[in-house]
C-alpha positions as CSV (number, residue, x, y, z in Angstrom):
1,M,46.1,-55.3,-43.8
2,K,49.2,-54.3,-43.8
3,T,49.6,-55.1,-40.2
4,V,48.9,-58.5,-40.2
5,F,51.4,-58.8,-43.5
6,L,53.7,-57.2,-40.9
7,A,53.3,-59.5,-37.8
8,L,53.4,-62.3,-39.3
9,L,56.8,-61.2,-41.4
10,V,58.1,-60.4,-37.9
11,M,56.9,-64.4,-36.4
12,L,58.7,-65.6,-38.6
13,W,61.7,-63.8,-38.7
14,L,61.8,-64.4,-34.5
15,S,61.3,-68.2,-35.1
16,G,63.7,-68.4,-38.0
17,P,66.5,-70.0,-35.0
18,A,64.7,-71.3,-32.7
19,A,63.4,-73.5,-36.2
20,A,67.0,-74.2,-37.5
21,E,67.6,-75.2,-33.7
22,D,65.0,-77.9,-33.6
23,L,66.6,-79.4,-37.0
24,L,70.0,-79.6,-35.4
25,K,68.7,-81.3,-32.3
26,P,68.3,-85.5,-33.2
27,S,65.3,-87.1,-33.8
28,T,66.2,-89.9,-31.6
29,T,67.3,-91.2,-28.8
30,P,71.2,-92.1,-28.9
31,P,71.7,-95.8,-27.7
32,P,72.9,-96.2,-24.1
33,V,77.2,-96.8,-24.1
34,D,78.2,-100.1,-22.2
35,D,79.2,-99.1,-19.3
36,V,82.6,-101.4,-18.5
37,S,84.1,-100.5,-15.6
38,A,87.6,-101.7,-14.3
39,G,85.8,-104.7,-12.2
40,N,84.4,-106.0,-15.7
41,A,87.7,-106.0,-17.7
42,L,87.5,-109.4,-18.1
43,E,84.0,-109.0,-19.6
44,A,85.5,-106.8,-22.0
45,E,88.1,-108.6,-23.4
46,P,87.2,-111.5,-25.7
47,A,87.0,-114.9,-24.2
48,H,88.5,-117.8,-26.7
49,Q,88.0,-121.6,-25.6
50,A,90.9,-124.5,-25.6
51,E,90.4,-128.7,-24.7
52,G,93.5,-129.1,-22.1
53,V,95.0,-131.4,-19.7
54,I,96.6,-130.0,-16.8
55,R,99.9,-130.5,-15.6
56,A,100.3,-128.3,-12.5
57,I,98.2,-126.4,-10.3
58,D,99.4,-123.8,-7.7
59,V,96.6,-121.7,-5.9
60,Q,99.2,-119.8,-3.3
61,Q,100.1,-118.5,-6.5
62,G,97.0,-118.1,-8.9
63,S,97.7,-120.7,-11.5
64,V,97.0,-123.5,-13.7
65,T,99.5,-125.2,-16.3
66,I,98.0,-126.6,-19.0
67,A,98.9,-128.3,-22.2
68,H,95.9,-126.9,-24.0
69,G,95.3,-127.9,-28.4
70,P,95.4,-125.5,-30.7
71,V,93.9,-122.3,-30.5
72,P,93.0,-121.1,-34.3
73,E,92.1,-117.7,-33.6
74,L,95.4,-116.7,-31.3
75,K,97.4,-118.6,-34.3
76,W,98.6,-120.8,-31.6
77,P,99.8,-124.1,-31.7
78,A,99.3,-127.0,-29.5
79,M,101.4,-126.3,-26.3
80,I,102.1,-126.0,-22.0
81,M,101.5,-122.5,-20.4
82,P,100.5,-121.6,-17.2
83,F,97.0,-119.4,-16.9
84,K,96.2,-117.1,-14.3
85,A,93.4,-118.5,-12.7
86,G,91.3,-118.1,-9.1
87,A,91.6,-120.2,-6.3
88,A,87.5,-120.9,-6.7
89,Q,87.7,-121.8,-10.4
90,L,90.5,-124.3,-9.9
91,R,88.4,-125.7,-6.4
92,G,87.6,-129.7,-7.6
93,L,90.3,-129.9,-10.1
94,A,93.3,-132.2,-10.4
95,V,96.5,-132.6,-12.6
96,G,95.7,-135.1,-14.8
97,D,92.1,-133.7,-15.6
98,A,90.4,-132.8,-19.1
99,V,89.5,-129.2,-19.4
100,E,87.4,-127.4,-21.3
101,F,87.9,-123.5,-20.7
102,R,87.5,-120.3,-21.7
103,F,91.1,-117.6,-21.2
104,T,91.5,-113.7,-22.0
105,D,94.9,-112.9,-23.8
106,G,96.2,-110.3,-21.4
107,E,99.8,-109.1,-22.8
108,M,102.0,-112.4,-21.9
109,D,99.4,-113.0,-18.8
110,P,96.5,-114.8,-20.3
111,Q,93.6,-115.9,-17.4
112,I,90.5,-118.4,-17.3
113,V,87.4,-117.2,-17.3
114,S,86.0,-120.2,-16.9
115,I,86.5,-124.2,-16.8
116,R,85.8,-127.9,-16.1
117,R,86.3,-130.9,-15.9
118,R,85.2,-132.7,-19.8
């Protein structure tokens, strides 16, 4: 009987650290981390929506100047300002077109995410 008791104590003593390690392991798999790569910069930044009228288009410089209404979430009043835009985004648009657009507010460098004629 003493031998069985001693064997049981030795097993418990040896399994103690392993049991403690199991308690430290997470019981569930953590959620995946969003992968934001350099190519996804526009998706990473919050986009804001506005409406306005195109005042100028410069495909060579990749910009469009829009007289837009207020953007409350940025506390911007109505104003006329340039936005960076790709040639594909500007295709089919002309000066004087009323547009709806989404943009990111880069540091002094806002960029069009999407734009369409109203």
